[in-house]
C-alpha positions in Angstrom: -12.0 6.0 5.4 -9.6 8.7 4.5 -10.3 10.5 7.8 -9.5 7.4 9.8 -6.3 6.9 7.7 -5.2 10.5 8.5 -6.0 9.9 12.1 -3.9 6.7 12.2 -1.0 8.0 10.1 0.8 10.1 12.7 0.9 7.5 15.6 1.9 4.8 13.1 4.6 7.0 11.6 5.9 7.9 15.1 6.1 4.2 16.2 7.9 3.2 13.0 10.3 6.1 13.2 11.1 5.2 16.9 11.8 1.6 15.9 14.1 2.7 13.1 16.0 5.1 15.3 16.6 2.4 17.9 17.9 0.1 15.2 20.2 2.9 13.9 21.5 3.7 17.4 22.5 0.1 17.9 25.3 0.6 15.3 28.4 2.1 16.9 29.5 4.0 13.8 26.2 5.9 13.7 26.7 7.2 17.2 30.4 8.2 16.8 30.2 9.9 13.4 27.7 12.7 13.3 27.4 13.0 9.5 26.8 9.3 9.0 24.3 9.1 11.9 22.4 12.2 10.7 22.0 10.9 7.2 20.7 7.6 8.6 18.2 9.3 10.8 17.0 11.6 7.9 16.6 8.5 5.8 14.7 6.7 8.6 12.3 9.7 8.8 11.6 9.5 5.1 11.3 5.7 5.2 8.9 5.8 8.2 6.7 8.2 6.3 6.7 6.0 3.2 6.1 2.8 5.2 3.4 4.2 7.5 1.0 5.2 4.7 0.0 1.6 3.8 0.2 0.5 7.4 -2.1 3.4 8.4 -4.5 2.4 5.7 -4.6 -1.2 7.1 -5.1 0.2 10.7 -8.0 2.4 9.4 -9.7 -0.5 7.7 -9.5 -2.5 10.9 -10.9 0.4 12.9 -13.7 0.9 10.5 -14.6 -2.8 10.5 -14.7 -2.9 14.3 -16.9 0.2 14.4 -19.3 -1.2 11.7 -19.5 -4.5 13.6 -20.6 -2.7 16.7 -23.2 -0.8 14.8 -24.5 -3.9 13.1 -24.7 -5.8 16.4 -26.6 -2.9 18.0 -29.0 -2.8 15.1 -28.2 0.8 14.3 -30.2 2.3 11.5 -32.8 -0.4 11.4 -34.9 0.7 14.4 -35.0 -2.8 15.8 -33.0 -1.9 18.9 -35.7 0.6 20.1 -38.4 -1.0 22.1 -41.8 0.6 21.2 -44.7 -0.2 23.5 -47.8 -1.4 21.8 -50.6 1.2 21.5 
């Protein structure tokens, strides 16, 4: 589960950071004043990391559940999906 969370963390963080930067750039004061805009972008980077941890956990749970459903549907681990001819 932790491996899947680590795998989902970076794309989730990137998407959240991109959304926050687009929101920040919609304010005219952030684009005209460098010091204000820089602090807002630094804050959005920290906020995106903090927000993406629980979201990545939820994404990983969804990925794991989907994978497990496929394995269960295929009968993995039970041997029922292998056709053995009668001897």
